[in-house]
N, C-alpha and C positions, 0 to 999 in steps of 0.2 A: 582285788577281791575275786575269788573264784566261785564256782557253783557251790562248793562245800561251804563257803562263807555265806552264800545266799540261804542254804539250808539251815545254817546256824542262826541266821537272822530270823527266818520264819519260825524256827523251833522256839527261839527265845520269846518271840511275840505270841506264841500259842498260849502262854499263861496270862490270865486276866490281870493278875497283880503286876506283872512286868509291863503289860500294855498300859496299865494305869500309871505306872512310874514314868514310862516314856511320855505319856500324854502330859503328865504334870511337869516334866522337864522341858516340854516344848514351850512352856512359859518362861523358862530361864533356869539357870543353875540352882542347885540345892545341895545342902549337906546331907549326909546319910541320915542324921537325926531328923532333919526336916522331912526327908522322904519317908521315914519310918512312922511319923506322927499318926497318919490316919489308919494304920493297919494294926490289927490285933495279932501281932507276931513279935518275936524277939528281934533284937538288933542283929543277932547272928543270922536269923532267917532272911532279914533284909539284905545283909551282906552277901548271902548265897544268891539271891535274886540278882543283885548287882554284878556278881562275878559272871553269871550267865549272860547278862546284857553286855558286859565288857568283852567276854570271849567272842560274842557275836559281832563286836565292833560297833554296837549301838550307842554305848556311853563310854566315857573315859573319866578318870580322876587323876589329876596331876600329882606327881611325886611331891612329897613335902610333909610338913607337920599337919596334924589334925587341927581343925576340921578342914577336909579337902572338899572342894565343890565337885559335884557330879554334873557332867554336861553331856548333851547329845552330840553324836558324831555324824555329820551330814553325809559322809561317804557311804555309810550303810543304807541310808535312805535313798541316795542316788542309785545304789545297786538295785534296791527293790523297785524304784521308779522305772529304771531302764527295763527290768524284766517285765513288769506289769505293762508298760507302754508298748513293748514289742508284741506281747500277746493281745493287748487291746487293739492295736493296729491291725493285726492279722484278722481278728474277729470282725472289726469294722469293715475291712475289705470284703470279707465273706458276706456280710449283711448287704453291702452295696451291690455285690454281684447278684445276690438273691433278689434285691429290689429291682435291679435291671431286668432279670428274667421275669419276674412277676409283672412288671410294667409292659414288657414285650408280649407276654401272654394276654394281658388285659387288652392291649392294642390289637392283637390278632383276633381276640374274641369280639371286640367292637367292630372291626372290619367285617368279620363273618356275619354279625348281626345285621349290619347295613346291607350286605349283599343278599342275605335271606329276605330282608324286608323289601328290597327292590324287586326281587324275583317273584315275591308273593302277591304283588299288586297287579291287578288286571290293567290292560291298556285302556279299557273303557273308563276307568277311574281317572285317568289322566286327561280325558277329553275336556276341552274348555267349555263346552256347552252343558256339561253335567253340573247339577247343583251341588 
């Protein structure tokens, strides 16, 4: 699958009805009639949604007589997962670097506060005979 395929996958999932169909298919195969049940649309409209999902590689229907089950295709999800994880990894590395910089700044600030506190005390205050 190419970047164009990734674009088709995300475009197909941009529609809430198709996302719902995918969610329902995650529980197992279903026929087109079973997929159409909860929607207030024609069977023809359901087939149009399925064609978009098939073109994107998200679902497949085996050849043969009706009723043919519709099933999810894991390769499309693997493609999305790879893309998402690559960007998540980059983002997490940036946050770790930021955390390191902030920790370093906090450590420098703490050392600076200690040095200021040490310089601000008089030597008489350190005398053991003082109450």
